[in-house]
N, C-alpha and C positions, 0 to 999 in steps of 0.2 A: 700129391706131387708135394714133395718138401719144398717148403721156400727157400729159395738162394738170394744173394746179392744180387747176380748177374742175371738173376731172371728180368726179362725184358716183356712187358705187358703193350702190346700195341692194340690203338685201335683200327679196325677195319673198314676201311674206307671207299669201302665198294669191292675190297680185293673176297677173295673167298679163297684159302688155302684149306688144304687137308691135315690132319693131324701126321708129323712127319716130314711134312714139306722143307725143303731148305729155301734157306732165307740169304741176302744179301743185305747187311747193315750198313754198306757203305753208301750206299743208293736205295734204303730202303725199300729192296725191290724180293718179292716172292720168285724165288728160281721155279722152272719148270720140274726138275730134279726130286725124286723124293727117299727120304734114308731107307725104307721098306722095297725088299724085291717084289712083296706082295702085300695084299691090305692086314693089318694085323687081324688077331680075335676082339671081341668084348673082352676078354680077361684082360690082354694086352693093354687096349686101350680103354678107359672105363667111361661110361655115361653116368654125369650126377644130375637130376630136375633141381633149377633152381627157378620152378615160374614165377614172377612179379609183374607188376605194370606200374609204373611210374611217367610223371611228366615233369620237365622242366623250363623254367620259365629264361628265357635268354632276351633283354630289352636294348641291349646295347647294339648288338650287330656288328661291332666291331670283332676282327680276325681273330684278333687274340680270346675276348670271347670265346668263339666259336672254337676255337682250338682248347680251352680251358672247357667249353661245354660237352666234346666230343672227346676229353681223355687225351689229347695229344699233347706230349711232351715237345720241350724246345728241339730235341735232335731231331720226330719224325718233322716236327712244325718247320724247320729249316728246310728240308729235304723237301717237302713242300711247295715251300717259298720258291723254291728253285729248279722247282718243275721235274724234279725227281721221283714225284710219285703222281701215280695218276687214278684221280677218283673216280667212285662212281656212288649208285644207289644215294643214301641219305648225304655221302660225303662230298656229292657235290653243292652241299650248301655251303662250303668252305669256296666255292667258285662265285657265289653272289657274292660280290661284293657291293656295298652302297656306292650307286654312281654318282649321289650328289652330299656335298656335305649340307644340303638343307634337308635331307632327306634321313628320317631314325629309322632303321632296322628292328623288325620287334618279331622274333618267335618264339615259340611252345615245342621242345621236344617231348615228343610219346614214345616210351621205350619200354620193350616187352622182353623179359628174357625167359628162356626156355629152358635151357639146361647146360651142362658145362662137360664137355668131353674132352679127355687129357691121358695122357702116359701116366699109369699109377706104377710108381717105382717101389712103391710097396709091397707090391705083389709076391706072388710065393717064387721060390726059388725056378719050380718048372715053367713059372710065365714067363724068368727073367731069360731061362734060359729059350723059351722060343723068341724073346725079343730080340734076343742076341742072332737067332739063325735067319731073323727077316731082315736084317742089316744088310746095306747094299754101300761093301766097304769103298766100292769105286765110283760112287756116287758122291760120297762126302769127299773124297778128294778131290773137288771141284774145285778148282781155285777162287770162284766169287763164291763160296759159302762160306758166311761167317756163323750162322746161326741155324739153329734146326726148331720148329713148329713144334712143340709137345703140348698143345692145349690149346682149345678153341671154345668161346662163349659164342651160344646162337639163340638167334631171337630176332628183332628186328626193331627201325627207327625211322617212325616218319617225323618230319619236319615240316609245321607248319606256318610260313613267314606271311608278313605283311608289312607295309611301308608307312608310313607317316613324317606329316613333314616337323622338321624341328622346333619350329614355333607353334606346333599344334600344343593347346593346352588341355586336352585329353589324357593325357598319361593315365590317368586313375581309371579312365574309361577302358583304354587300350587294354591294360590290365587285367579287365575285368573280363575282356573279350577272352583274351588268350586262355586264360584261367577255367573260363566256360566251354572251351574246347579244349582243354585237357580233362577236364570231368567227363566232358562227353568219352571219351579214350577210357578213364577207369573206371566208368559205370556202365556204357554205350547207352545211356538214357540221354535223349536232346530235350532239353529243356529249355523252353520259350524265353526269350529276354522281356525286358522290361522296356516299355515301349520307350524311353529315353536313350540306352544302351543299343536295341534294338535299330534305331534310327541311322544312330552311329555306325553301326556294324553294316550297315547297308554300303555307306561312303567307301567301304576299305575292298582293296582287291587281297586273296590269297595265293601265295604258293605252294607247290608240293615238293620239297626232295625225300623219296623214301625207298626203304630197302625192297619193300612188297608192293604193289599196288594191286587191289581189289579191281574186280572186270568193272569195266564203266569207265565212261571219261573224267576225267580230272578237272575236279571242282574249282572257281576262284570266289564264290563266293559262301557268305558265314556260313549260311544254313547247308549247301553244298560241300564244305569241308567236315560238317557235322557228321552230314550223313556219312561223308567216307571215312571217316574215321569208325563209324560204329563197323564198319564191316571190316577192318583192319584183322581184330581177333581172327575170324573166319579164314580169313584170307592166309594167316600163317598157319593153322590148322589143316588146313589144304596144301601146303609148301613142303617139298620134302622130308615129308614125313612127320611133319607138325614141328618141326625144330626152330624154321624158318633160315633166316641167314649169318652170318660168320659178324659177329658185332665188333669181337676182337680176338688176340689170338696171343698166346704165351711164346716168349721165345728163348730159348737155352743157347750158349754161345757152342757152338761145333766142340770145342778141346773139352767142354764139360761132359757135353751127352757124351762122348767118348770115354771119357773117362767112369763113367758110372756104367758105364756097361760093361767096363774095363777089355774096350777092344784095340787091338793091334792098329793103332792108326797115329800116320806121322803127319805132323799139322803143318800147312806151309804159312811161310811168313804174311801172306796175300790175304788169309783166314782171319785174321786178328782183325778185332774192329777196335779201334782207340778214339773215345769218346771226345768231342771236342771243346774244350774249356768252357763253360757256362757263359760266363762272363761273353765271349766272343760268339756265341749262338745269341744272344740277346741282342748284341750290336747287330747281324743279319736280321734278325727279328724286326727291329726298331726301324731298319734301313728298309724293310718292304713296307712296313706299317706308314713310315714317311711318302713313299710311292702311291700309296693307296691314297690318303688324302690331297697328294699333289693334284692326282688322277680326278681326282673328285672336282676339286678347285678348278682347274683346267676344263672339264666338261660343265660344271656348272658356267664357268667363264663364257665357253660358247654358245650354251642355249641363251644365257643374257645378251650377248652380243645379238645373236639371231634376233632374238625379240626386239632390238634397238637400232635398227637398218638407218633409221631416220636421222641417228646421230653420233653412228659411229661408221669410220672410213672404212670404205672395203677392204684398203691394203693392210689396217690391224685385223678384221677379221679373219682373213686369210693367212696369216702371221699365226694367230692364235689355232688354226684347223691344223698349218702345219707342225707346232709343237705340241697336241694330243696327239698326232700321227708320231711325231720323234718320239713323245714320251713314251708310246708302248713298244716301238724299236728298240732304244733305249733301255728301257727295264728287260726286254727280251736278252735283249747282248750280255746286260748286268746278272743275270740269272744262268744265263750260260757259264758265265767267267765263274760266277760263284760256284756253282756248282761242280764245275772240278776241282776246285780249293778246297771246295768241303769231302769229297769223297777223297780226294789226296791226305787232307788231314788226318780223317779216319781210317785210311788204309796203312800210315807211316807211322809210327811212335816217333819219329824224331821231331822234337819240337820248332824245327825252321819251318815245317810245314806250317804250322799254325801260326808262326810269326807272317810267312807267305799272306795268309790268308787275311791277319789283321792290316798287313800293307794295301792286299788288294781293297779291303773295305775303305781304308781312308784316300787310298786314290781315287774310288768311285764318289767318295763325298766330296772331293773336290774337283770333281770332273763336270764338264756340261753337261752331262745326263744323269748327274744327283738331283735326289727329288725336291730339293732347296732351288737349282737354279733353272729346273724347267717349269717350274710355277713361277718365275721370276714375271713374269708376261701379265701376269691374272693381276687384276685390282687396278691396272693401269686406269681406266675408265669407268669404276664402278662407281667415283664420284659424278662422273658427267651423267651415265648413264639415270642416278636415283635424282639427279636436278630435274633431269631431261622429263619423267615422269611425274614429278610435281607439280612443274610449272605446264604441262602439260593440261593434268588434270586439274589444275585452277582453273583453263580458260586459254592460255597461251598457245598461239600458233607458231608452227614451229615449218620454216621454210626455209627458200633459199631467196639470194636478192633479186630476182626477178620476180618472187610472191611477195618480196617485199615491196617492190615497185609498184604491181596491183593493188595491192594492199591500200598503198598512199594515195593513189587513184580513187580507189572505191571509199575511205577515211573521205577524202577531199570531196566528194560529191553528197557526203550524210554529213558532213559538218562531225564529225568523229574525231576526237584527239587518236592519234597513233602512236604505242611507245615503241620503240627496238631497241630490243637488246643484243649486243653485236658480242659473241663471247667466242670463245674457245676453249679445250683444254687447256693450255697454257693459260691461260686466262684465269685460273679457277686456282692458280697457286698466287695471283697478281695479291701485293696489300691492300689491294680496293675490292675485292672481291666479295668478303663475308657483306661491307655496306652495300655494294650492286646486288647482291644476292636478298637483301632484308627491302631494299628499295622496290626491287621488282613483286615481291612478295606484296609491299602495300598496294604497289598498283593493280597487281590480279585481284586481289582484294574489292580494288574501287570497280573492277568490271563486273563483278557479279551481282552488285548493285543499280548498275546503269548500262546502257546500249552505247552511251557517246563515249567508251573509251576501249581501242584496241591493243591488246599485247603482243608482239610479235616476235619473234628470235631469227636469228641470223647465226647459224653457226659457222665457223671459218673453218671448220676443219672437216667442214662436207660439202659446200655450195659457193667456194668465192674464189673456183680456180686458180687455186694456188695462192691466194692471197693471206699473208700471215694476221694474227690479232695477237699480242701479248698483252693487254690489258683492257679489262671488259668494260663497257660504258653503256647508257640506257640513252637513246636518240629521242627527243619530242619531237612529232609534225603534228602543225596544225593548220589546215588549209591548202595541205601541200606543200608547207613552207617548214624549213626546220628551224627552231625556235632552240633547240638546245640540243645539245652534241652530246652531254656528257652531265646526265642529271646530279651524279653522283657525289663528283669533284664539285658541281656549281654548287649542290648542297653544304658541301664541305666549305666552300668558300664564302656560305651566305650563314655559317655558324653564329649565332649570338645576335642574328638579325632579326626585327619582327618582322612575321612573313603576313602577306593578303592576297588571297587569290578567289576566285571561284568555284562556286558548288558545281562538281562535274555534271551532277545531274541536271543542272538548270542553267548551263553553256548558253549563252545568246551572240549568235553568229555575227560577228562586225559587218558592218558596212563599207564597203570597199572606197565609195564614193565620198564620206566625210573626212576631211582634212583639216584633224586641230589645229587653230595655229600654236605654238609654245607658247606663245605671250598670254594664252587665255586657258590655259591647263592650272590648275590648280594642285602643287602636290598634298596628297596626303601626308598629313601631319596631324596625328589626333591622339588623344591619348589611347590606352586600351580601353575598347568600349564593353569588357568584361564590367560587371557592375563590380563584382567580389574583389577586381582587382586590386591591390593594395596603392599602386602609385597613380597619379593621374597627370605624369609629364607629357607633354607630348612626343610621338614617337614618329620616326620615317618608316613608312609600310612597302616592302620590297613584294614583286610578284615572284614564288619561288620558281616558276614556272618560266617568265623570259628574263630573270633576275633583273628587272629593271623598276623603278619609281613607277609604283601605281596613283593615278593622278585623274581627281576628279573636273568634269567639265560641268558647269553650270547650265548650259544651253539645255542639253538634254539631259542632267540631272543623273548621268550613269558613270561609273567606275572606268578606268581603259588604264590598259598596258601593250605592252606589243603584243598579248595574246589575243585582244582585242577586246570589247565591252560588256558589263554585266549590270545588271540593277543593285544596289546598296543590299536591298533583300538576299541576294545570291552572294553575300560575300561571307567570307571564312575567313576568321584570323588566326593567328598561333602568335600568342604573348613568349617573351623569354623568360618572365619569371617563374620559378620553379614553381610556385606554388599552380601554374596553370596546368602542368605537366604538358606535354606531347602533340595533343591533339589540336584541332581546330576547333572552333564555335564558331556558332553564326548568330549576331546580337540578335536578342527578342525583340526591340523597339528600331524598325528600321527608318523610322519618321526622326527618331533621335538621334542617327548616324548620321542620316543626309542632313540635317542642322549642321553636325559637330563637319562635316566636309564641305559643306559652302563658307563655313569661316576660314577656311584654308587660303595658303598666299601661293603664287605663282612662282614658277622654280626661279632663284638668281638667275642673273644674265649676265655672262661676262663676255665685252666685246673686246676682241684685239683686230687693231688696226696694221694693215702689212703695207709698208712701203719700200720702194726700191728706186734705182733705176731702168732702163731697159735692158733688156738680155739676162737678166741676174736667175729667171727659171722660177717668177714670181707664181705662176698657175699650175706649172708642175709641181712647185712646192706644195701647193694647196691640194693637188690631188693626193701627194704620195704622203703628205702628213694627216687625212683621214685614214690613210689604209693602215699607216704605223700605229695610230690609233688604237685601231682596230684588231690586229694581229701582232704578236708577239715576236713573229718567223717570217721569213718566207718562205716556208714550207707550205706555213699552216694557210698562209693567204696563196700559194698554187692548189692547195688541195680543194679549196673552196670553190663550188660552183659558179658563184656569181660572175656578169660580165661587165668586163670596164668599160664605162661610159664618159662623153667629155662635153661640156659643155661652154668651151672656150675657142675662139676662131685662132686661126696659127698666127704668128705674128711674120710680116711682110718688110724686107727693107729696112730694118730699125725703126718698123713703128710699133709701138705697144700691142701686146695682145688683148692685153684688155682694152676695153676701148670705153667701157664706162663701171664707174664704181658697181661691186657685185657683191652683196651678200647672204652668206654660207651661215646657216645654223644647225646646229647639232645640239643633241641632249646626251650629257654624260654624265652618269651615276646622281641623275635627276638636277643638273646645272645645265644652264642654255649656253653654248659657248657658240658666239656670232663672230666668223670672221670678217672683216669689210677687206676685200681684196680692191684694190686701186689701181689705176696708168699708172704705168711705169716712166719716170721723167729721164728726159734727155731725149725725146723723141727727134728724130731727123727732121720732123716738119716744121721742129725751129722753135722758139722760145713760144710762140703762138699759141702752140699746140700745149706746150706743156703748162701754161697759164691756164687755158682752157680747165685742160686735165686738172689742175688744182684747184679753181671754180666748183669743180661737179664733185670733188671728194669732199668738200667746205660743203657744201650743199647736202652732199649726203648723209655727214655727219648732222646736220640739224636736226635728224630724226632718232638721234642718238644720244642718252643722256651722260653717259659716264664712258671712258676710255679704261680699262683692265692694261692693257698692254699694245703699245707703240713696237710693232718688231720692223727693224730695217734688215732689210735682207740684202746680202751681198755677197758677191765672189771672193773667196780667199784670195787667188792670184787674179787681180783684175788686169784686164788687159787694153781698158780705155787711155787714155791719155789725164795725166794728172789737171789738167783743167776743168774737166768733162768729169773728171771722180767730185773735185771741190764742188763746182756749179750744182751737179743733180744731189749731193746731199747736204749742202749747204742752204741751197732750197729747200729741202726736204723739212730740216731744222728750221728754217726761218719761218713754218708755217705751226711752229708747236711753242705752246706757254713753255715758260720755265717752272711751272707745278708740274710738268708732264716728265722730267726730268728721270724723273726714279722709276716710269712707267715703262722706259725704252731699253731695248733690250736688242740684242743686234745676233742676225741669225745667218749663217754661212750656207750656201748652197755648193754643192760640189765636192764639198771639203774633203772626201775620201784622197785626193790629189795634193793638198797639205797635210795629209796625216792628220785629219781630225782638228787644225789649227786654223787662226785666220791667216795665217801665210804673209804673204807680199802686203797683203792687204793691211795689216796692222799699222806698219808705221806710216801713209800717208791719213788711214783715219784717226790716228793719235796725235798726227801734226794740223787736223783738220780742228780735232775738239779742243786744241789748246789757245788757237791763233785769237786774237785780241779780242774781236765781235763774235768769236765764238766761244769763249772761256767756260767753257760749260764740264760741269763735275760728275763726267761719266766714267768712273773705272772702268778698265778692260779687263775684268776679271771674269772667273767662271760663273758667277753668277747673274751676269751680263750678257755673258757668249753661248751661240750654241750651235750646235756643228750636225748637219744635214748631208746628206747624201743620196741622188733621185735616181742613181745607177740601178738599184737596187729594183726601184718602180719601174725603171722603164724595161728591167729584166722580164717582172712579172707583165707588163702590160704587151710586150713581145710574145710572151707563153701563151699570154691567155688570147690573142689574135691569130698566132699559128698552130698552137698545139704542140709545139714542144719547146725542149729546151736549147738555149742558145749556149755556148763557151761560156766559162767564166763563173758559173752558180756561186764556187766556194767564194770568191769575193765579192757576192752579192750577199751572202749569206749572213756574213760579218758586218757590210755594211748595213742590210735592214735591221742586223740587231742593235748595235750604235745609232742608228738613226731613231728606231722605236723608242728607244733609253730616251733620248732629246728630247723626241716630240712629248713624252710623259711629263720629262722634266719643264717644260716650257708652258705644258699646261697647270701643272703644279704651281710653278711661279707665280703664274695667271692669278691663281686663285690667293696668293701670300699677299699679291700687291696691291694699296688700297688704290681704290680707283681714282683717275682724275676726270673734274668735270668739262666736259665738253664746250658748255660755253665759255668757258674762260679763254679758249683755243679760238673759237669762233669772234668773238669779244674782238682779241687782238687780232685775228684777220680782216676785221670790218675796220678796225682803228687805222690799217696799214692803208687798208682799201681811201677811209677817206682823206689820209695826208697826200696819197698819191694822185688821188681825181678832185680833190675838192679846188674852187678856184676864189676870187673874191668876188662881192658883188657887181662889182664891175664891169665884169665880163657878162654879165646877163641882164644889164639895167636896160629899160625898155629904147627904142632909138628915137622918141622925142626927151627934150632937154627936159631932166627931174627938178620939180616944183625943189624950195627951197624943204620942205615939209621931207619930200623924197630923199633928198640930199643928207640930211640929218640921219635919215632912216638908215639910208645906204653907208655913212660913216661911222652906224652903231655897230651895222651888221659884221661890216669888216674888222671892225674891234671884237667884236663875239667871234669872229672866226681866227682869227691870229691868235687870239688866247687860249680856244681849242686846237689848232693845231699845236701849241706849245705845250699843252696838256696832252695832246695824244702824242705827241714826240718823248717826252717825260713817261708816260707811260708805257709807251711802245719800247723805249731805250730799257727799261725795270723789270718788264713782264716777257718781253722776249726773248725765245732762247738765242735767236740772230736773228737784229733788227733789221738788219738788212744783207742781200747777198752781194758781197763785195768781189764773189769771183763769177761772177756774170759778164763783168765786161773781159776778164781775159779768158772767159768760153767763148764768148762770141768773138773776140779777136781771134783765137782760133780756129775758128767754124769759115772766117770772112778769110783768114790766109787759105783753107781749104780750097772754099769756092773759087779764088782766084787763080790757084794752084792749077785747077781744073777746069779754068776757063767760065765758067757760070757764073756770066754777068749780072744775069737778074737776079739770081740767088744772094749774089756778093751785096748788091743794093739794099736785097731786102733787111740781109744782114744788119748794113749798116747803119739802118733806119733804126730798126730795133735797139742797136746800140744806142742812138741816142736819146730813144725813150727813155731806156734804161738808165741813163744817166740823169737824164731831167730826174727822174722819180727818185732814186738814190740820193737827188741833190734836196729834192723836196723832203726827204726825209731826215738828213742831215740839219737841216735850216731847223725844224721840227724839234730835233734833240737837242739841238745846239739854243734854242730859244729858252728864255730863264720863264722857272714857274715858282711859284712861293713855296709850294708842298709835291710830295709825290701824291700823283691822282689813285683812287681806290677803283677797282671794278665797278662799285654802283656810283662815283664820280662820273665814269667815261658813260655810262648809261644813259645818267640826268642833263651829260652835256650833248650827248646827241637828239636824246630827248627835245633840249631847248634848241637845237639848229633846226630840227624839221618845223618848228614853228616860227622861225623868220619870215617873215612877209616874203624878202626876196629869193632869199637863197635856199630858202626851206626846200621846195621843190626839189633843188639839185641832189639835196642829202636824200631825200626818196630815191631819186636817179642812181647817185651812187652806189649807194647800200643793195641795191635790186627788189624784186619781189619775195615778199613771205617769208619763210623759213621751214618750208618744204621742196625739197628738188622734186619737180614735178615731173621729172623722165625717171625716177627711181625705179629698180623693179622690185620686188614684192621679193623679200629674202628666201633664198633657196632652201629649204630645211630636209636633213638627213637624221632620219633616224640611227644612230651609229651602237654597234652593241662589241662589247670587249669576246676577241676573240683569243688564249694561248693556249700552248700544250696542245694535245690530240684534237682539240675542239675546233669546231667550223662553224662560220655563218654567214653569211650573204654577203659577198664583196661592196665597199662601197666606194665608187669616184664620182669627182665631178666632171 
């Protein structure tokens, strides 16, 4: 046959046409009709032998490579992709698409050619006449016929395929095995593989797509495939007279066929076939290649999700399943649409048809069924699944909240540390995720070396009944108690600090019966114990687990923190100097370390004396203050699982709720804060009760050496009469030394009602401070004023008791935030103010007591008439006493913030008038008697102040004078009686010690309340 530019060579993809068959190139389909009325003779259709055998490797497995290996051009490829072509035999290899992007298909094509059968256009004229006589013109006029099959290439093709993982590094071995299979086909000899290659071959499965199958089962193993291929040549010889099957066929346009034979043939317009523009064909092929990849990704995604049901929401799995189904349906719809457009473009030479095909492709690219869109769901959980695999393989337990609770109970029984990762898919994109992941990795590495640690994971996408989590966190539990809610955030807060922890494998369970007083705790402040550390300055060491200062107790010689207790030999240090690196180290000599620890000092203590009139809410303020210092927000406090508790009695009928002074201690950042709660002044039981309360306060102060802050609590809009206000606060001031003025601050409770200001209380307070006998330099500026509101704390208390929120939370949230800020500001101010020596205040009050209580010796002489010597002694003591009183008066006037309370008489007059108005005769008489006593005391103080003295006495002068008075023969015993017993308050309660830990943001700690 003479070569022709219009000649098409189409590979057979399972079709078996005969020479002369009609062909429709619009749909690449062989028609049932033939141009021959009868079979042509061998002279017309010539057969030319061309026996050969060869093999080719296809190691990519892509559809495009298969097209290339089978000789499928772009036109036929598009027809196949649009389901216009039905394949069979070895052509079914095209239908074997890689199901996974993780797999790589590799094949060997074994091809035998036997002969070529074709119409010999160069034969004699007689043969040409015979050929024309056989033509069926009617069949040629079929409107679907565009070409005539004018030649066939016979033989057989066998495709052997195996699947390898893309991550397999055995590419060369795989090629060697396929080469060996190809050589078996060429030579017919089966050779044994070497040991290594044979072992690899055993792991492979094989598939066969063939035009001819020898008798027997189709093999799937390497040895079976080799035996199978050795039989193929014989199978070809036995089939169709030894010519095999159609490998390819030659097509000539029907118009050219008629022209060559000079036939009287009228060509229909439908019999024309216009090639589709090449770039348009490539775009269709590219589209379906993208479909293949997207479907592979969906398949891989579904398989991966199925293996990770423990960490993937069922809803997402269902969505992917639906998407897989939708992708298949969508591709079928696209194939049907494109098939029609392709046929129309081939049939009609109008350029608009090609434009329509292009438009359809553009529309499909942008549609929801496009390859890119159907695969959008892929990969959403890849990072999470990979992470889940890693941590489970490393020893983490993946479970629900219920399982975490069970783990908490189990680890509590076994004295184990429990670390719980709270995370979700959303948490994986949080800024803290990478730091959280690395921290978890470190914790899992510890679990490999000890049984004392358990790591658990709570996946909020799976087991939290709809609860969401945006930020990841790692929670630490010990003994069933949460010690840290967010270890990573805590670690960030500890950046730059020197860390001291226990060895995880040497943990010693703390004894809950041991309660170490704050005063006996020696804060670990030592140089880095690493021998090669270039600096030897003392460092403050913090526990990275509980974030508290580590302390040493000389009694048991153990290190202690909120976590528990452990021997110094089991301590690990992390110095922040760069030369150390990030690792913890254990000192080699624990004896030397213990010596350093024993030389440490106790934590500094800051005492805050709280004074107020009754009804201000002092005890509630102390309860709320502890919570404000612990929780930055109301939500943090509400989330905490701790319960509120109270140690104070309620106030009844104007009586102070605090009946005795009480001291509360808590440890805050390595500093001991001691709150001294006192009974309120202005008790309705009268001045005697107020004086008794003051004596108890003073006796309590005798066990304290310094006062850091003296906090006057008051309401911003006091409802008490001005006489009561003046009396209460003047009385409080009168017991304080002038040196304490710098330590005085004013706190206002319930101040939200006054927009966090002193309100109407400012004016009477300023007037009080500027009075003649109370001219105190106390500016009422922001450094001295603090504003609190207890409403938010009461909201919390109600929530804890009732288990539900009451209305008005938004106001309470802002109230808590403001009060927490003020609480921290108060503590910061306490740390900055120089402390006042308490003995100065105590000396001042003893001096006032001596002035108001001392009498001359005459009042204490024996009943018998004194002798001349006794009279001389009495006169000498009288002179000593009067000089002492004058000195005391000068000292009191110079040292007291208020020498005497001139508001007492007005206050008593007010109370007397109230009693008279209410016809309380007995109470009125008692108040009048109190007034007389008070007037006498004030008179004595005034007389003492007005007495002349040569110089202002010092603190030491007063102590010397009192010591001298005690030695007087007649009056000495009276001095002891006036001053009272010793310096220890016998009814004083041991300070209540509270472990307080800061909580902010998402963190939670155990609730603290008094």
